[in-house]
C-alpha positions in Angstrom: 1.1 -49.4 -44.5 -1.4 -47.2 -42.8 -0.8 -49.2 -39.6 2.8 -48.2 -39.8 1.8 -44.5 -40.1 3.0 -44.3 -43.7 0.2 -43.5 -46.1 0.0 -43.2 -49.8 -0.5 -40.0 -51.8 -3.5 -39.7 -54.0 -1.4 -40.2 -57.1 0.2 -43.4 -55.6 -3.2 -44.8 -54.8 -4.4 -44.2 -58.3 -1.3 -45.8 -59.8 -1.4 -48.8 -57.5 -5.1 -49.4 -58.1 -4.3 -49.4 -61.8 -1.7 -52.0 -61.3 -4.1 -54.2 -59.4 -6.8 -53.7 -62.0 -4.4 -54.7 -64.8 -3.3 -57.8 -62.8 -7.0 -58.8 -62.3 -7.7 -58.4 -66.0 -4.6 -60.6 -66.9 -5.7 -63.2 -64.3 -9.1 -63.4 -65.9 -7.6 -63.8 -69.3 -5.3 -66.6 -68.1 -8.2 -68.4 -66.4 -10.3 -68.1 -69.6 -7.5 -69.6 -71.7 -7.4 -72.6 -69.4 -3.7 -72.1 -68.7 -4.1 -71.3 -64.9 -0.5 -72.4 -64.2 0.5 -71.5 -60.6 3.9 -70.3 -61.9 2.2 -67.9 -64.3 0.0 -66.5 -61.5 3.0 -66.1 -59.2 5.0 -64.3 -61.9 2.0 -62.0 -62.5 1.9 -61.2 -58.8 5.6 -60.6 -58.7 5.4 -58.2 -61.7 2.6 -56.3 -59.9 4.6 -56.0 -56.7 7.6 -54.8 -58.6 5.5 -52.0 -60.2 4.1 -51.1 -56.9 7.4 -50.8 -55.1 8.7 -48.5 -57.9 6.0 -46.0 -56.9 6.9 -46.0 -53.2 9.3 -43.8 -51.3 12.1 -45.5 -49.3 10.1 -45.1 -46.1 7.0 -46.7 -47.7 9.0 -49.6 -49.1 10.4 -50.3 -45.6 6.9 -50.2 -44.1 5.6 -52.6 -46.8 8.5 -55.0 -46.3 8.0 -54.9 -42.5 4.2 -55.6 -42.9 5.0 -58.6 -45.2 7.3 -60.1 -42.6 4.6 -60.0 -39.9 2.6 -63.2 -39.5 -0.9 -63.1 -40.8 -3.6 -63.0 -38.1 
């Protein structure tokens, strides 16, 4: 999003980092349980992205979607 000229506020950065930390913890728990089902992992990622987009302004959401559409280099 920085590339698009749309940054995050300090509060947003803190919230989003918390979402990623929570996801990482849940992934570790899933891996330890031996139930590393790809569908569970994908659902976990989807839940995290949903939480993230709720913290963004409309302009930030657009920048995120635009960046996701670009091919990876």
